[in-house]
C-alpha positions as CSV (number, residue, x, y, z in Angstrom):
1,M,0.0,0.0,0.0
2,R,1.4,3.4,-1.0
3,T,2.0,6.2,1.5
4,R,-0.4,9.1,1.1
5,L,0.8,12.0,-0.9
6,S,2.0,15.1,1.0
7,L,-0.4,18.0,0.6
8,Q,2.6,20.4,0.9
9,N,4.3,18.7,-2.0
10,L,1.1,18.7,-4.0
11,N,0.6,22.4,-3.3
12,T,4.2,23.2,-4.4
13,F,3.6,21.2,-7.6
14,A,0.4,23.1,-8.3
15,V,2.2,26.5,-7.9
16,A,5.1,25.3,-10.1
17,A,2.7,24.0,-12.7
18,E,0.8,27.3,-12.7
19,T,4.0,29.4,-13.1
20,L,6.1,26.9,-15.1
21,S,9.0,28.2,-13.1
22,F,10.6,26.8,-9.9
23,Q,12.0,30.3,-9.2
24,R,8.6,32.0,-9.4
25,A,7.0,29.2,-7.4
26,A,9.7,29.7,-4.7
27,Q,8.9,33.4,-4.6
28,A,5.2,32.7,-4.3
29,L,5.7,30.2,-1.6
30,H,8.4,32.1,0.3
31,V,10.9,29.2,0.1
32,S,14.1,28.6,-1.8
33,P,14.1,27.2,-5.4
34,S,16.0,24.2,-4.1
35,A,13.2,23.5,-1.6
36,V,10.7,23.6,-4.5
37,S,12.8,21.2,-6.6
38,H,13.2,18.8,-3.6
39,Q,9.5,18.7,-2.9
40,I,8.6,18.0,-6.5
41,R,11.3,15.3,-6.8
42,S,9.9,13.7,-3.6
43,L,6.4,13.8,-5.1
44,E,7.7,12.3,-8.4
45,S,9.4,9.6,-6.4
46,Q,6.2,8.6,-4.7
47,L,4.2,8.7,-8.0
48,E,7.0,6.8,-9.8
49,Y,6.7,9.0,-12.9
50,P,8.0,12.5,-13.9
51,L,5.8,15.6,-13.6
52,F,8.0,18.0,-15.5
53,E,10.3,17.9,-18.5
54,R,13.3,20.0,-17.3
55,G,15.3,22.1,-19.8
56,D,18.4,24.3,-19.2
57,K,16.3,27.4,-18.5
58,S,12.7,26.2,-18.5
59,I,10.3,23.5,-17.4
60,R,7.1,22.1,-18.9
61,L,4.5,19.6,-17.7
62,T,4.6,16.0,-18.9
63,P,1.3,14.7,-20.1
64,R,0.7,12.9,-16.7
65,G,1.9,16.0,-14.9
66,N,-0.6,18.1,-16.7
67,E,-3.4,15.6,-15.9
68,L,-2.5,15.8,-12.2
69,Y,-2.4,19.6,-12.3
70,L,-5.9,19.8,-13.9
71,D,-7.2,17.4,-11.2
72,I,-5.9,19.3,-8.2
73,R,-5.8,23.0,-9.2
74,G,-9.5,23.7,-8.4
75,A,-9.2,22.1,-5.0
76,F,-6.1,24.1,-4.0
77,K,-7.7,27.3,-5.2
78,Q,-10.6,26.7,-2.8
79,I,-8.2,25.9,0.0
80,H,-6.3,29.1,-0.5
81,E,-9.5,31.1,-0.7
82,A,-10.7,29.6,2.6
83,S,-7.3,30.3,4.2
84,R,-7.4,34.0,3.2
85,K,-10.9,34.3,4.6
86,A,-9.8,32.7,7.9
87,L,-6.8,35.0,8.2
88,R,-8.9,38.1,7.4
89,G,-11.4,37.6,10.2
90,P,-14.9,38.9,9.9
91,E,-15.3,39.9,6.3
92,D,-17.0,43.2,6.9
93,S,-14.5,44.5,9.4
94,A,-11.1,43.9,7.8
95,L,-9.4,44.7,4.5
96,A,-5.8,43.9,3.5
97,L,-4.3,45.9,0.6
98,S,-1.1,45.7,-1.4
99,V,-0.3,49.1,-2.8
100,A,2.3,50.4,-5.2
101,P,4.8,52.4,-2.9
102,V,4.4,55.8,-4.7
103,F,0.6,55.5,-4.6
104,A,0.7,54.7,-0.9
105,T,3.0,57.5,0.2
106,R,2.0,60.3,-2.3
107,W,-1.8,59.7,-2.5
108,L,-3.4,57.1,-0.3
109,L,-1.8,57.5,3.2
110,P,-2.4,61.2,3.5
111,R,-6.1,60.6,2.9
112,L,-6.6,57.6,5.2
113,R,-7.7,59.7,8.2
114,N,-10.8,60.6,6.2
115,F,-11.5,56.9,5.5
116,R,-11.1,56.0,9.2
117,Q,-13.5,58.8,10.2
118,Q,-16.1,57.5,7.7
119,H,-15.6,53.8,8.4
120,P,-14.2,53.4,12.0
121,D,-15.5,49.8,12.1
122,I,-13.2,48.7,9.2
123,T,-9.6,47.7,10.0
124,L,-7.5,48.6,6.9
125,S,-4.0,47.1,6.5
126,V,-1.8,48.7,3.8
127,I,1.4,47.1,2.6
128,A,3.5,49.1,0.2
129,S,5.0,46.7,-2.4
130,S,6.3,46.9,-5.9
131,A,5.4,43.3,-6.6
132,M,2.1,42.4,-8.2
133,A,-0.1,40.7,-5.6
134,D,-0.7,37.0,-6.2
135,F,-4.1,36.6,-4.7
136,Q,-3.9,32.8,-4.8
137,H,-1.0,32.8,-2.4
138,D,-0.5,36.2,-0.8
139,P,-2.7,37.3,2.1
140,F,-4.2,40.3,0.3
141,D,-7.8,41.1,-0.5
142,A,-7.1,43.7,-3.1
143,A,-4.3,45.7,-4.6
144,I,-3.7,49.1,-6.2
145,R,-1.4,48.8,-9.2
146,M,-0.3,50.6,-12.3
147,G,-1.0,48.9,-15.7
148,D,-3.7,48.4,-18.3
149,G,-6.1,46.7,-15.9
150,A,-6.2,43.5,-17.9
151,W,-5.3,41.1,-15.2
152,P,-6.9,37.6,-15.7
153,D,-9.6,36.5,-13.2
154,N,-9.5,39.9,-11.5
155,V,-12.0,42.8,-11.3
156,S,-10.2,46.0,-12.0
157,T,-11.5,49.6,-11.5
158,R,-9.6,52.4,-13.1
159,L,-8.8,55.1,-10.5
160,F,-7.0,57.6,-12.8
161,D,-4.9,57.7,-15.9
162,R,-1.1,57.8,-15.9
163,R,0.1,61.3,-16.9
164,I,3.8,61.5,-17.0
165,V,5.5,65.0,-16.7
166,A,9.0,66.3,-16.3
167,A,9.3,67.9,-12.9
168,C,12.1,69.8,-11.1
169,R,12.8,72.4,-8.4
170,P,11.4,75.9,-9.2
171,E,14.9,77.4,-8.8
172,L,16.0,75.5,-11.9
173,I,13.2,77.0,-14.0
174,K,13.8,80.5,-12.6
175,R,17.5,80.5,-13.5
176,H,16.7,79.4,-17.0
177,G,13.9,82.0,-17.4
178,G,11.1,79.5,-17.9
179,P,10.4,75.9,-18.9
180,F,13.0,74.2,-21.1
181,P,12.4,73.5,-24.8
182,L,13.0,69.8,-25.4
183,D,16.3,70.3,-27.1
184,Q,17.6,72.1,-24.1
185,L,15.9,69.9,-21.5
186,I,17.8,66.8,-22.6
187,R,21.1,68.6,-21.9
188,Q,20.1,69.0,-18.2
189,P,20.9,66.4,-15.6
190,L,18.0,63.9,-16.0
191,I,16.9,61.4,-13.3
192,H,16.6,57.9,-14.8
193,N,14.4,55.3,-13.1
194,S,16.1,51.9,-13.4
195,L,12.7,50.1,-13.0
196,M,11.4,52.0,-16.1
197,P,14.6,52.3,-18.2
198,S,12.8,53.3,-21.4
199,L,10.5,56.0,-19.9
200,W,12.5,59.0,-21.1
201,D,12.6,57.7,-24.6
202,E,8.8,57.1,-24.5
203,W,8.1,60.5,-23.1
204,L,10.3,62.3,-25.7
205,N,8.9,60.2,-28.6
206,S,5.4,61.0,-27.6
207,A,6.3,64.7,-27.8
208,G,7.5,64.1,-31.4
209,F,11.2,64.5,-30.3
210,A,13.7,61.8,-31.3
211,P,15.8,61.1,-28.2
212,P,19.6,60.9,-28.6
213,D,21.4,57.6,-28.0
214,T,22.6,58.8,-24.5
215,L,21.0,61.1,-22.0
216,P,22.9,62.7,-19.1
217,G,21.8,62.1,-15.6
218,I,21.4,60.2,-12.4
219,Q,20.3,56.6,-12.1
220,V,18.0,55.7,-9.2
221,Q,15.6,52.8,-8.4
222,G,11.9,53.5,-8.3
223,I,9.6,56.5,-8.5
224,S,10.0,57.3,-4.8
225,Q,13.8,57.8,-5.3
226,V,13.1,59.9,-8.4
227,M,10.9,62.2,-6.2
228,E,13.6,62.5,-3.5
229,V,16.2,63.6,-6.0
230,I,13.9,66.1,-7.7
231,G,13.3,67.8,-4.3
232,G,17.0,68.1,-3.4
233,D,19.0,68.5,-6.6
234,D,19.0,70.5,-9.8
235,A,17.8,67.6,-12.0
236,I,14.7,66.8,-13.9
237,G,12.7,63.6,-13.4
238,L,9.6,62.0,-14.9
239,V,6.8,61.5,-12.5
240,D,3.0,61.1,-12.5
241,L,1.2,64.4,-12.4
242,S,-1.4,63.0,-9.9
243,F,1.4,62.6,-7.3
244,I,2.9,66.1,-7.5
245,Q,-0.2,68.3,-8.2
246,Q,-0.2,69.7,-4.6
247,D,3.6,70.4,-4.9
248,L,3.0,72.2,-8.1
249,D,0.1,74.2,-6.7
250,A,2.2,75.1,-3.6
251,G,5.2,76.1,-5.6
252,R,7.5,73.4,-4.3
253,L,7.9,71.9,-7.8
254,S,7.7,73.1,-11.3
255,L,7.3,71.5,-14.7
256,G,10.4,71.5,-16.8
257,N,8.3,71.3,-20.0
258,D,4.6,71.3,-20.5
259,H,4.4,68.0,-22.4
260,V,2.3,65.2,-20.8
261,L,2.6,61.5,-21.7
262,S,-0.7,59.8,-21.5
263,D,-0.5,56.3,-22.9
264,G,-3.6,54.4,-21.7
265,Q,-1.9,53.1,-18.6
266,G,-3.4,53.9,-15.3
267,F,-3.7,53.1,-11.6
268,F,-6.3,50.5,-10.8
269,L,-8.0,48.9,-7.7
270,T,-7.9,45.2,-8.6
271,Y,-9.2,42.2,-6.7
272,P,-10.3,38.6,-7.3
273,Q,-13.8,38.0,-8.6
274,S,-14.6,36.1,-5.4
275,M,-14.2,39.4,-3.5
276,Q,-16.9,41.3,-5.4
277,D,-19.6,40.9,-2.6
278,R,-17.2,41.8,0.2
279,N,-18.8,44.8,2.0
280,S,-15.6,46.3,3.4
281,L,-14.1,46.2,-0.1
282,R,-17.2,47.7,-1.7
283,L,-17.1,50.6,0.9
284,F,-13.4,51.2,0.3
285,E,-13.9,51.3,-3.5
286,Q,-16.7,53.8,-3.2
287,W,-14.5,56.0,-0.9
288,L,-11.6,55.8,-3.3
289,L,-13.7,56.9,-6.3
290,T,-15.3,59.8,-4.2
291,Q,-11.8,61.0,-3.2
292,I,-10.6,60.9,-6.8
293,A,-13.7,62.8,-8.0
294,Q,-12.8,65.6,-5.4
295,R,-9.2,66.0,-6.5
């Protein structure tokens, strides 16, 4: 008589089969890739047949591996959903959000006092993270992310469009005598976001200006660091207009040029379809849309 299969090993297999990557499965499960490989090999040993065909840089399911995945994926999806509900507590009193860092610091957190005043019975947990939430494995009910909103199996509500502008300290504009024409702007120190390496090229191309092969400047990682450098150095960075409008109105920042890149991307509230009837999420979504309408 065979030993029963380990549920942990089956779950690891299901995640690896879904992602077709031991590395991504390890990230989703918060374990090492070697642990993923070991658990799957243990499962294969019990089953006495291979589940994956392993290449140098890729894996793919064998026919029997695919058959097993189709048999178990629905059951594990239900287990993960039940686990999230148990961790969240009473569904109308708690909400866990994964939020893009710049959205959290520049837009959401300054407004949360208003949400608490309107809904003191809802416990809202906000985790700032650049990684896209994996609702099947991460303990989040919803997320706020930048993109096109086309995330499979999710409901996505557009909050506002991405509008990219070139911003800098007002002193730089005053010394120049006004905003820079594009041919002069590109000769200024520019702030480059290593997470969006092509953004300057996209912004310039959308203005009808062919970018040169190299642009001078400073390399940083993430929009939050771009914002920090803009506020403390004579350099120009690309940021979303929605996150600096108050700074522009208050005279703390200026536009280096009046061109705006709007490419159909935007910030969305997104969540699994299974969360649509969650009262706390419905109230938070309504509050978000009201706040945005009042901007």
